[in-house]
C-alpha positions in Angstrom: -32.1 -29.0 116.1 -33.8 -27.2 113.3 -37.4 -28.1 112.5 -37.4 -29.6 109.0 -41.2 -29.8 108.4 -42.3 -27.9 105.3 -44.6 -24.9 105.6 -48.0 -25.9 104.1 -48.5 -22.5 102.5 -45.2 -22.7 100.6 -46.1 -26.2 99.3 -49.5 -25.0 98.2 -48.0 -22.0 96.6 -45.5 -24.2 94.6 -48.4 -26.5 93.6 -50.5 -23.6 92.4 -47.6 -22.0 90.4 -46.8 -25.3 88.7 -50.5 -26.1 88.0 -51.1 -22.7 86.4 -47.9 -22.9 84.5 -48.8 -26.3 83.0 -52.2 -24.9 82.0 -50.6 -21.9 80.2 -47.9 -24.1 78.7 -50.6 -26.1 76.9 -51.9 -23.0 75.0 -51.0 -22.3 71.4 -49.8 -18.7 72.0 -46.1 -18.3 72.5 -46.6 -15.4 74.9 -48.7 -17.6 77.2 -46.2 -20.4 76.9 -43.5 -17.9 78.2 -45.7 -17.0 81.1 -46.3 -20.7 81.8 -42.5 -21.4 81.7 -41.9 -18.6 84.2 -44.6 -19.9 86.5 -43.3 -23.5 86.4 -39.8 -22.4 87.1 -40.8 -20.2 90.0 -42.9 -23.1 91.4 -40.0 -25.5 91.1 -37.7 -23.0 92.8 -40.1 -22.6 95.7 -40.2 -26.4 96.0 -36.3 -26.5 96.1 -36.3 -24.0 98.9 -39.0 -25.9 100.8 -37.1 -29.1 100.5 -34.0 -27.3 101.9 -35.7 -26.9 105.2 -35.9 -24.0 107.5 -33.2 -21.4 107.7 -30.2 -22.1 109.9 -26.8 -20.7 110.5 -24.3 -20.1 107.8 -22.6 -23.3 106.6 -19.2 -22.3 107.7 -17.3 -24.5 110.2 -16.5 -22.7 113.4 -19.3 -20.2 113.3 -22.3 -22.6 113.8 -22.8 -26.0 115.2 -23.0 -28.7 112.4 -26.6 -29.6 113.2 -27.8 -26.0 113.1 -26.2 -25.2 109.7 -28.4 -24.5 106.7 -28.0 -26.7 103.6 -26.4 -24.6 100.7 -27.3 -27.2 98.0 -30.9 -26.1 97.5 -29.8 -22.5 97.2 -27.2 -23.4 94.6 -29.8 -25.4 92.6 -32.3 -22.5 92.7 -29.6 -20.2 91.4 -28.8 -22.6 88.5 -32.5 -23.1 87.8 -33.0 -19.3 87.6 -30.2 -19.0 85.0 -31.5 -21.9 82.9 -35.1 -20.6 83.0 -33.9 -17.2 82.0 -32.2 -18.6 79.0 -35.2 -20.7 78.0 -37.6 -17.8 78.3 -35.3 -15.6 76.2 -35.2 -18.3 73.5 -39.0 -18.6 73.5 -39.5 -14.8 73.5 -37.1 -14.6 70.5 -39.3 -17.3 68.7 -42.5 -15.3 69.6 -41.0 -12.1 68.3 -39.9 -13.7 65.0 -43.3 -15.3 64.6 -44.9 -11.9 65.2 -42.7 -10.4 62.5 -43.4 -13.1 60.0 -47.1 -13.8 60.6 -48.5 -11.0 62.7 -49.4 -13.3 65.6 -47.6 -15.6 67.9 -49.8 -18.7 67.5 -48.0 -22.0 67.1 -48.9 -23.5 63.7 -49.6 -27.2 63.0 -46.9 -28.8 60.9 -47.7 -30.5 57.6 -47.5 -34.0 59.0 -50.2 -33.1 61.6 -52.4 -31.7 58.9 -51.9 -34.9 56.9 -52.9 -37.1 59.8 -55.9 -34.9 60.6 -57.0 -35.0 56.9 -56.6 -38.8 56.8 -58.6 -39.2 60.0 -61.3 -36.8 58.7 -61.6 -38.8 55.5 -62.4 -42.0 57.3 -64.7 -40.2 59.7 -62.8 -40.6 62.9 -62.0 -36.9 63.5 -64.9 -34.5 64.1 -63.7 -30.9 64.1 -66.5 -29.0 65.8 -64.5 -26.0 66.9 -65.1 -22.6 65.5 -61.7 -22.2 63.8 -62.0 -25.5 61.9 -62.9 -23.8 58.6 -59.9 -21.5 58.8 -57.6 -24.5 59.6 -59.0 -26.4 56.7 -58.4 -23.5 54.4 -54.9 -23.0 55.7 -54.2 -26.8 55.2 -55.4 -26.6 51.6 -53.2 -23.6 50.9 -50.1 -25.0 52.6 -47.4 -26.0 50.3 -45.9 -29.4 51.0 -42.1 -29.4 50.5 -42.0 -33.2 50.3 -44.1 -33.4 47.2 -42.4 -32.5 43.9 -44.5 -31.0 41.2 -43.3 -30.6 37.7 -43.0 -26.9 36.5 -45.8 -27.2 33.9 -48.3 -28.3 36.6 -47.3 -25.6 39.1 -48.1 -22.8 36.6 -44.6 -21.5 36.4 -42.4 -21.5 33.3 -38.7 -21.3 33.4 -38.8 -17.8 32.0 -41.1 -16.6 34.8 -39.1 -18.2 37.5 -36.1 -15.9 36.9 -36.0 -13.3 39.6 -34.4 -9.9 39.0 -32.2 -8.7 41.8 -32.4 -5.0 42.6 -29.2 -3.0 42.6 -27.9 -1.8 46.0 -26.2 1.4 47.0 -24.8 3.7 44.4 -24.7 1.1 41.6 -26.1 2.5 38.4 -28.4 0.2 36.4 
């Protein structure tokens, strides 16, 4: 009979990987989020292998006794989890790259509804923003354009004539 007790070092390794991954996942930088996702997925994969028990014989009838065979299900689940985590990490890396192209950084921005709630709470005195970047966030919130509010053209400073955009010609087109 195979000893099915888990190795303490593998359980601790999985716990440390998942704990560090959760800490990194809570950061605002997408590159740290990717590293956190990788650590969490590796920690979960180690836990799958620990739950599968110690190694045994191949799971083929006729080659090993039934009670000495290893369980192939945890290995299949780890393989599936690797593929899923690879796809998820590729997606988050693509978002980080696009954010770097557009903004020059990979920080996750607050959306407008979060800014509205924060401003509403700040007005009634519930929210105290004591962090060092609060002035920058307040400036960004003031400059952010709210797509849900409609402003008439005369208030926005644009006239109909100035809103026309000239399109440059491409290729060998002569102007």
